[in-house]
C-alpha positions in Angstrom: 9.9 12.9 3.4 8.2 15.3 1.0 4.5 17.1 1.7 2.5 14.8 -0.6 4.2 11.1 2.1 3.8 14.1 4.8 0.7 15.1 4.6 -0.1 11.4 4.7 1.2 10.5 6.9 -0.6 12.2 8.8 -4.3 11.3 7.4 -3.3 7.4 8.3 -2.6 8.9 12.0 -5.5 11.3 13.0 -8.2 8.3 10.3 -6.7 4.8 11.2 -4.5 5.1 14.6 -6.5 2.7 16.1 -6.5 -0.1 13.0 -2.1 1.2 13.2 -2.4 -0.4 17.1 -4.3 -3.0 16.6 -7.5 -1.4 18.8 -9.8 -1.7 15.3 -9.4 -4.0 12.8 -10.2 -1.3 10.0 -10.5 2.1 9.1 -11.1 4.3 6.0 -10.2 8.2 5.3 -10.9 10.3 1.8 -8.6 11.9 -0.3 -9.1 14.1 -3.2 -7.2 13.3 -6.8 -5.8 16.5 -7.2 -4.1 16.2 -3.6 -2.4 13.4 -3.9 -1.5 12.7 -7.3 1.1 10.2 -6.8 -1.4 8.1 -4.5 -0.4 4.9 -5.8 3.5 5.5 -4.8 2.1 6.9 -1.7 0.0 3.3 -1.2 3.2 1.5 -2.5 5.7 4.2 0.4 3.4 3.3 3.3 2.5 -0.5 2.3 6.3 -1.0 2.8 6.5 1.1 6.0 3.6 -1.0 8.3 3.5 -4.6 6.3 5.4 -5.3 9.2 2.9 -4.8 11.1 0.5 -6.3 8.7 -1.2 -3.5 7.9 -2.7 -3.4 4.4 -4.2 -0.7 2.0 -7.0 -0.8 -0.5 -8.8 2.3 -3.1 -12.3 2.8 -3.7 -13.6 4.6 -6.3 -10.3 5.0 -7.9 -12.3 6.7 -11.3 -14.4 9.5 -8.4 -12.4 13.2 -7.6 -12.8 11.4 -3.8 -10.8 8.0 -3.8 -12.0 6.3 0.0 -8.0 4.8 1.1 -9.3 1.6 3.2 -6.3 0.3 5.9 -6.7 -3.2 7.5 -5.4 -4.8 9.1 -5.6 -8.6 6.6 -6.2 -11.2 9.4 -8.3 -9.7 11.5 -11.0 -8.4 8.8 -10.6 -12.6 7.7 -10.9 -13.8 10.8 -14.6 -10.8 11.0 -15.7 -11.4 8.1 -15.3 -15.6 8.1 -17.8 -14.9 10.4 -21.2 -16.7 10.0 -23.5 -14.5 11.5 -21.8 -11.5 9.2 -21.6 -13.6 6.0 -25.2 -14.2 5.7 -26.1 -10.2 7.1 -23.8 -8.8 3.9 -25.4 -12.0 1.6 -28.8 -9.8 2.5 -27.1 -7.2 0.6 -25.7 -9.3 -2.7 -21.6 -9.7 -1.7 -21.2 -13.4 -1.8 -20.0 -15.7 0.9 -17.2 -15.7 0.1 -13.7 -15.9 2.8 -11.4 -13.8 -0.5 -11.0 -10.3 0.0 -10.7 -9.2 -2.8 -13.8 -10.4 -4.2 -15.2 -8.7 -1.7 -13.6 -5.4 -2.4 -14.9 -5.5 -6.2 -18.4 -5.6 -4.9 -17.7 -3.5 -1.5 -16.6 -1.8 -5.0 -20.0 -1.8 -6.7 -21.8 -0.6 -4.4 -20.0 2.9 -2.9 -20.0 3.7 -6.6 -24.2 2.7 -6.9 -25.2 4.8 -3.2 -25.9 7.8 -3.4 -23.9 7.7 0.5 -21.9 5.0 1.9 -24.0 1.5 1.8 -25.1 1.1 5.5 -23.3 -2.3 5.9 -19.6 -0.7 5.2 -19.5 -0.3 8.8 -18.7 -4.3 8.8 -16.0 -3.9 6.7 -15.1 -0.9 9.5 -15.0 -3.3 12.1 -18.2 -1.7 13.8 -20.3 -4.1 16.6 -23.5 -6.5 13.9 -25.4 -4.7 16.3 -25.2 -0.7 16.1 -24.7 -1.8 12.3 -28.2 -3.6 11.7 -29.9 -0.9 14.1 -28.8 2.4 12.1 -30.3 -0.4 9.2 -32.9 -0.5 11.1 -33.4 3.3 12.6 -33.6 1.7 15.7 -33.1 4.3 18.8 -29.0 5.8 19.2 -27.8 5.1 22.6 -24.5 6.9 21.9 -22.9 8.7 18.7 -18.9 7.6 19.1 -16.7 7.0 15.9 -20.1 5.8 14.9 -23.9 5.3 16.3 -24.1 2.8 19.7 -26.7 0.6 20.0 -25.9 -1.5 21.8 -23.3 -2.6 24.6 -22.9 1.5 25.4 -20.0 1.1 28.0 -17.7 -1.0 25.8 -18.5 1.4 22.8 -16.9 4.7 24.8 -14.4 2.3 26.1 -12.9 2.2 22.7 -13.7 5.2 21.8 -11.6 6.5 24.2 -8.4 3.7 23.4 -8.9 5.2 19.7 -8.3 8.6 20.9 -5.8 7.8 22.7 -4.5 5.9 19.9 -4.3 8.7 18.0 -3.3 11.2 20.0 -0.8 8.9 20.7 0.0 9.1 17.3 -0.3 12.6 16.1 1.7 13.9 19.3 4.5 11.7 17.6 4.9 12.9 14.1 5.1 16.2 15.3 7.6 15.9 17.0 9.6 15.0 13.4 8.6 10.9 14.4 7.6 8.9 11.7 4.7 6.5 11.8 6.8 3.1 11.5 9.0 3.9 14.4 5.4 5.2 16.7 3.9 1.2 15.3 7.5 -0.5 16.9 7.0 1.9 20.8 
């Protein structure tokens, strides 16, 4: 395994463990294009390794210095985004009323490139609860901060965050002990 491949695998474990362990729909992390000069090759390698787990990748902001690597479970994401309440919420921000991920990703990429920072509705694409995304946008009082700011169902969110931490620790410990991520997911 190349140094670049090892570093990318570590980033996957660090930032996307809950997705890889089926606890979360999607997550993302950023890579500097100079650090990962063979990013497209890495994506192909890890798509191949993880396709049996129904994990997919999408690159946002590919013309930027920092590229957003989006890791998701396609079926779970499609189901989430097909919810009529979610669709109507996203439509308020100009998203097409579509179940076509390519169309939705294209518009999200447009929003990522045109916003100063991140468009707040990105939380929907990361599987955050709609009430928490709305609470953030409307600047409601926040009751807890973990993997996202929590505005409702605090106890449930705290339990989820503990599960996410456990997933991350399991994958990182496995990788640090010499195992490969695809083997850790079979355990």
